[in-house]
N, C-alpha and C positions, 0 to 999 in steps of 0.2 A: 395417899394419892398426892398430897402436897409435896412430900419428900421425893416422889417419883418425878414430878415437874422440876424440882430444884436439881435433882441428879442430871436430868436431860439438859438443863440449862448450863450446868457446869461443864458437862461433856461437850456440848455445842461450842461453848466459848473456847475450851481448850483446843478443840479441833480447828476451829477458825483461827486461833492464834498460830498454831502450828503451820497450817495451810498458808496464812499470810506471810509468815517468815519464809517458807519455801518459795512462794510466788515472787516475793520481792528480792530474795537472795539467789534464787535459782536461775535467773536469766529467762529470756524469751524464747519460747518454742516456735514462734512464728506461725504463719498460716498452713504451712505444709502438714498434711495429715488431718487438717481440720474438716471433718465431713460436713459441718454446718455452713462453710464459707459460701458455697453455691447458692444456698438459700437466702443469703443476705445481700448478694451482689447487686439486686435491683432496688433495695429500699434502704435509704441511709438511716431511717429510725432503727431498723432491725440490725444493721451493721453497728451503730452505736450502742444498741442494747447488747449485742454480743460482746463488745469491748467492755461495757460496764459489768456484764456477768462475770467476765474473767477478772477484772480488776477488783470486784467485791467480794471474791472468793467462793462464788457460787459452785464453780467447777470442782472445789475441794471435796464437796459431798455428792453434788449431781453429775459430775464428770464433765470433760471438755465438750461433749456433744449432747449433754443433758439426758444421758442414758441411765442415771442413778449409780454410776460405777466410778465415782471419784475416790481418790485414795483415802480420804477421811470417812467416807461413807460406809466403808466395810465394817467399821467398828460400831455403827448405829443400828439401833433396833427400835422401830422398824427402819428398813433400808430407805434411803432417799428416793423421791419420785424419780421415775423414768418419764421425762416430759412427753415422750412419744405416745405413751399409753393413757389416752384421755379417760377411759373408763375408771382408772384408778384415782383421778383427782378427787379430793374431798370437799373442796370449796368453790368448784366452778372452773371452767376452762377458757373463759373470755379474758381479754387483756385486763379489763377492770378487775375482775375476780382474782386473777393471778397477782395483780399489783396489791390487792388487799391482803392476800396470803403472805406476800413479802413483807408487808408492813406489820401485820399482826401476828404472824406465825400460824402454825397449824397445830391446834390442841391435840394432845395424845401422841405426838411425834417429837423427834428432836429438832424440828424445824422452828427456831425462835423467830420472833419478829424483828425486822430491820427498819424501824421507823426512823432511823438516823439517816438512811438513804433518802435523798429528796423524792418528793411525789413524782417529779418529772423523770428522774432516773429510774425509780421503780416501774413507772409505766413503759420506759424504753426496754428495760430488762424483761417485762412481761410480754412486750410485743415479740421479743426475740424467742421467749419460751414458746409462746403461741406458734411461732413459725416452725417449731420443732415437733409439733403435734402431727399425729398421722390422720 
């Protein structure tokens, strides 16, 4: 079991490194084609959370619109969370619970904790993720 966790951690770190390089070297796609833009237009916290979601590499696994279809996610087992499907959340669906999942990770999945992201930024990302729920 401990080896399984170490393998997931190594895979997740490698995927995030690859995605980070692609994000920072690949240019900006802009808002065109971003289905979540309309949901963020009225709330500056959600708009900032969407920006932080992109800048912190969340889209690499979870996809640009949070559907679990990111380029790195295809190599993971289990697959990354589709944020629109609240029945599949393991640790709660509120912004506080999602922020805690970002901080601590989700046991038994490739989702590692991101405690290095500030608590304020984790909460903004969580608010954006909650805005994607059905």
